[in-house]
N, C-alpha and C positions, 0 to 999 in steps of 0.2 A: 276496494278503493278503485275509483274510476280512471280511464286512460288519460283523462284530461287532467286529473290531480296529479299522477305520476308524471305528467309533462311539466305541470307547474313546480313540482318539487325538484325536477332535474334543472330547470331553468333557474330555480332558486338557489341551487347547489352551485351552479356556475357563476351566478351573481356574487354568491359570498366567497367564492375562490377568487374572482377577479377583484374584489373589495380588499380581501386579506392580502393577496399576492401584490397588488400595485403599491398598497399601504406599507407592507413589509419591506418592499425594495426601497420605497423613500425613506423608511426608518433607518435602514442601514445605511444608504447613502448620506443622510444627514446626522445619524446618531454616531457613527464611528468617529467622524472628524470632531464632533461635539465632546466625545468621550476623550480623545486624545489632547484637545484643548484643555479640558478640566485637569487632566492628570499632569500635562506638562507645564502649565502655567500656574500652578499652585506653588507653595512654599517648597523649596528644594528642587523644583522641576528644572528641565532643561531649556524651558523658554519662559522664565519667571515673569508674571503679569498679575500680581495679587489682586489688583483693583478690578481688573476685567474678569479674573477668575471669581471673585465674588459676585459681581454683577450678573455673569453668565449662570453661576450656580444658583442665585437667587431665582432668576427667570426659569430655569429647570425645575426647581423645587415648586415654583408656583403652578407651574402647569401640572406637575405629578399630583398636586394636592387636590385638584378639581376633579370630582367625579366625572366619568365620561359623559353620562347623560346631561349633566349641567354644561360640560364643554360643548357638547353637540349643539345645544341651543344657544349658547352665548356666541359661537362661532358662525351663526347663520349669516350675517352680513359679509363676513369673510368668505364663506363658502359660496354665497351667491356671486361675489366678485371673481373668485378664482374659477369655479365650475359652471357659472351661469344659470344655476338652478339650485334650489335647496331640497329637491327629492330626487331619488334615484340612486343607482350605484356610484356614479362619479361624484355626486355631492356628497356621499357617505366616506369617500376616500379622504376628503380633506380633513375633516376632525379626527378620522382614524389616524391618519399620519401625524397630526398635531399631537394627538395623545400618545401615540406609540414612540415617538422620536425621542423625547426625554426619558421615558421608562427605559428603553433600550440603551440610551446613553449612559445612565446611571449604572445599569448592569454591567455593560462594556467597561466602564470606569473602574469598577472593583476588579475585574479580571485583569485590567492593565496595571493597576497598583500592586496586584500579587506577583508581578514579575520581579525576580530577584534584583536588587538594586546593584548587586556585584557585576551582573551582566552589562549594566548599563555603564558603570565605572570601567570596566574592562573596556568597552568599546570607545569610551571617551579617552582612555590612556593611550590607545593605540592610533588616535587621531582621526576617529569617525566623525563626521559631520553629523549635526543634530537630525537632519531629515534622514539620514542614513539609518541612525538610531531608531527612528520612528519606524522605518519599513523593514528593517532586518533585526531588529532585536525585540522591540516592544511588541509590535503586531504578530510576528510569528510566535513568540512565546505565549501570548494571551490569547492565541486563536482558539483553542479548545474551550476556554472559558466563555469566549465571546460567542462561539457558535451555540453553546448551552444556553447562555443568555438570549440569544436570538430565539431559539425554540420556544423558551418560556414566553417571550414577546409575542410570538405568532399565535400561541394557544390563548393568551390573554386577548388578542386581536379577534379571534374567532368568537369569543363570547361577546366581545364589544360589538361586533358586526351583526350579530343576533339582536343585541339591544337596539342598535341603529335601525333595524327593521321596523321597530315599533313606531318609528316617527317618519315612516314611508321612504326608508332607504332601499327596500327591497331585500331579496336574499330570503335566506331560510327564516330568519325572525319575522320578517313580514308575513310569510306564509303561516307561521305558527299563530301569530296573532289574528290575523284575518280569517282563516279557516279554522285553525285548531281552538283558539279561545272565543272569539266573537260568534262563531257559529256552533260551538260546543261539539266539535269533531275530535273526539279523544285520539282516534286512530291516527288523524294528521298530526296531532301534537306528539304522539309517541314515536311516529316515523322521523318527525323533525329532530327530537331530541337523540334518537337513536344515530341518525346521520352525524350530528354534531359530536356525539361520543366517538363515533368512528373517525371522523376528521381529525379530531384531537388525538387520538391514538396513533394514527398514521404519522401525523407531525412530530409527535413525542418520540416514535421509534426511529423515524429517520434522523431526528436531531440526535438522539442517543448514539445510534450507529455511527454517525459523523464524528461525533466527539471522540469515541472509542478508538476510531482509525486515525485521527490526528494525534491522539495521545501515544499510539502505538508506534508512530513514525520514529 
């Protein structure tokens, strides 16, 4: 493999890390409040708003139901509006974030719903305000599950970022398509696959380690 190709692979790895890192940060910042809303606004929640809960839940389910490659194309006008372009790393961050946020929100919602209702009732009985229940009961108790869900989300985003490379987003997927597939370079294809597998393994190991430490506290 030539030095030029090694340099392309390194730059593609950095592009993929940037795409996934920024999109994952947006998914966390938007997904956790969304999950909290879905949990607390439903029937029996501490902020009951059933109509709003159904509307938001429907929107979340709608985005989750759309395959990423379809969402990538459907969001082209919105991507152009936000990023000013429809190709490149920053253009890929928009659909990645839109796709990952509802996915992560639903996973976080499951973790939040698993918090023992007795803890919430105990906090209410001693006069805790609802915002304190969110910050000091729901989130801390659900944190290991949320971190595990975030790990799953990041792994899924790595695969989606490679898919985005097929339509000009850059990153490892772009190198695999342009040099591995279109130029029939098996070596490049194998190296890209190996890098993606290694990246997924590192993310999964880090996530599992964080979950174990949180549960051991």
